[in-house]
C-alpha positions as CSV (number, residue, x, y, z in Angstrom):
1,X,63.0,64.4,211.5
2,X,63.4,65.0,215.4
3,X,60.9,67.7,215.5
4,X,58.6,65.3,213.6
5,X,58.8,62.9,216.5
6,X,58.5,65.4,219.2
7,X,55.6,66.7,217.6
8,X,53.7,63.5,217.0
9,X,54.7,62.4,220.8
10,X,53.1,65.5,222.3
11,X,50.3,65.3,220.1
12,X,50.0,61.5,221.5
13,X,50.2,62.7,225.2
14,X,47.7,65.1,224.5
15,X,45.4,62.8,223.1
16,X,46.1,60.3,225.9
17,X,45.1,62.9,228.6
18,X,41.9,63.6,226.4
19,X,41.1,59.7,226.3
20,X,42.3,59.2,230.2
21,X,39.8,62.1,231.1
22,X,36.6,60.5,229.0
23,X,37.3,56.9,230.5
24,X,37.2,58.8,234.2
25,X,34.0,60.4,233.1
26,X,32.7,57.2,231.8
27,X,33.4,55.5,235.2
28,X,32.1,58.4,237.3
29,X,28.7,58.2,235.4
30,X,28.2,54.5,235.6
31,X,26.1,55.2,239.0
32,X,24.1,57.9,237.5
33,X,22.8,56.1,234.0
34,X,20.9,58.0,231.8
35,X,22.1,60.9,230.1
36,X,25.4,61.5,231.7
37,X,26.3,57.8,231.0
38,X,25.5,58.1,227.3
39,X,27.5,61.8,227.1
40,X,30.3,60.1,228.7
41,X,30.3,56.9,226.6
42,X,30.2,59.4,223.3
43,X,33.4,61.7,224.7
44,X,35.0,58.5,225.0
45,X,34.5,57.0,221.5
46,X,35.4,60.4,220.1
47,X,38.5,60.3,222.6
48,X,39.6,56.5,221.7
49,X,39.5,57.3,217.8
50,X,41.8,60.5,218.3
51,X,43.9,58.4,220.5
52,X,44.3,55.7,218.2
53,X,44.8,58.3,215.2
54,X,47.6,59.8,216.8
55,X,49.4,56.6,217.2
56,X,49.1,56.4,213.4
57,X,51.2,59.6,213.3
58,X,54.0,57.6,214.9
59,X,53.5,54.6,212.9
60,X,53.2,56.5,209.4
61,X,55.6,59.7,208.9
62,X,53.4,62.1,206.9
63,X,53.6,66.0,207.3
64,X,50.2,66.3,206.4
65,X,48.6,63.6,208.5
66,X,50.7,65.4,211.5
67,X,50.1,68.7,210.9
68,X,46.3,67.4,210.9
69,X,46.4,65.4,214.0
70,X,48.1,68.1,216.1
71,X,45.8,70.8,214.7
72,X,42.7,68.8,216.1
73,X,44.4,68.0,219.2
74,X,45.4,71.9,219.4
75,X,41.7,72.3,219.0
76,X,40.5,69.9,221.6
77,X,43.0,71.5,224.1
78,X,41.8,75.1,223.5
79,X,38.0,73.9,223.8
80,X,39.1,71.9,226.7
81,X,40.3,74.8,228.5
82,X,37.5,77.0,227.6
83,X,35.2,74.2,229.2
84,X,37.3,74.3,232.4
85,X,36.8,77.7,233.3
86,X,33.7,76.7,234.9
87,X,35.2,74.1,236.7
88,X,38.8,74.6,238.0
89,X,42.0,76.5,237.3
90,X,43.6,73.1,236.9
91,X,41.2,72.3,233.8
92,X,41.6,75.7,232.6
93,X,45.3,76.1,232.7
94,X,46.6,72.5,231.9
95,X,44.8,72.2,228.6
96,X,45.5,75.8,227.6
97,X,49.1,75.0,228.2
98,X,49.3,71.6,226.4
99,X,47.5,73.4,223.3
100,X,50.4,76.1,223.3
101,X,53.0,73.5,224.1
102,X,51.7,71.3,220.8
103,X,51.6,74.5,218.9
104,X,55.4,75.6,219.6
105,X,56.3,71.7,218.8
106,X,54.1,71.9,215.4
107,X,55.9,75.3,214.1
108,X,59.1,74.0,215.0
109,X,58.2,70.5,213.0
110,X,57.0,72.5,209.9
111,X,59.2,75.6,209.8
112,X,62.0,72.6,210.3
113,X,60.2,70.6,207.3
114,X,60.3,73.6,204.5
């Protein structure tokens, strides 16, 4: 059960960081209005949904649910890292390391759950 909660907490941390960046993008784009603000709001809506779903993995213990949530957040971090290549080293390495960490916790959980 320890590995379940380690993976769930790491997945929640990943979703929280993603949501935080989307909130920051929405705040920054308020002055621009137009398409940038609309895109930021869409990103924030999706990140909020993932954040709430990640909380669900702590409230409702379910191997399939956590596996899917962790997989989704690993994908989000992978794509964030790819996008970050054009922005900065921090926005490339940070998400990629988070994705790797989440993958390690997911594998540890699945190996110990079987």
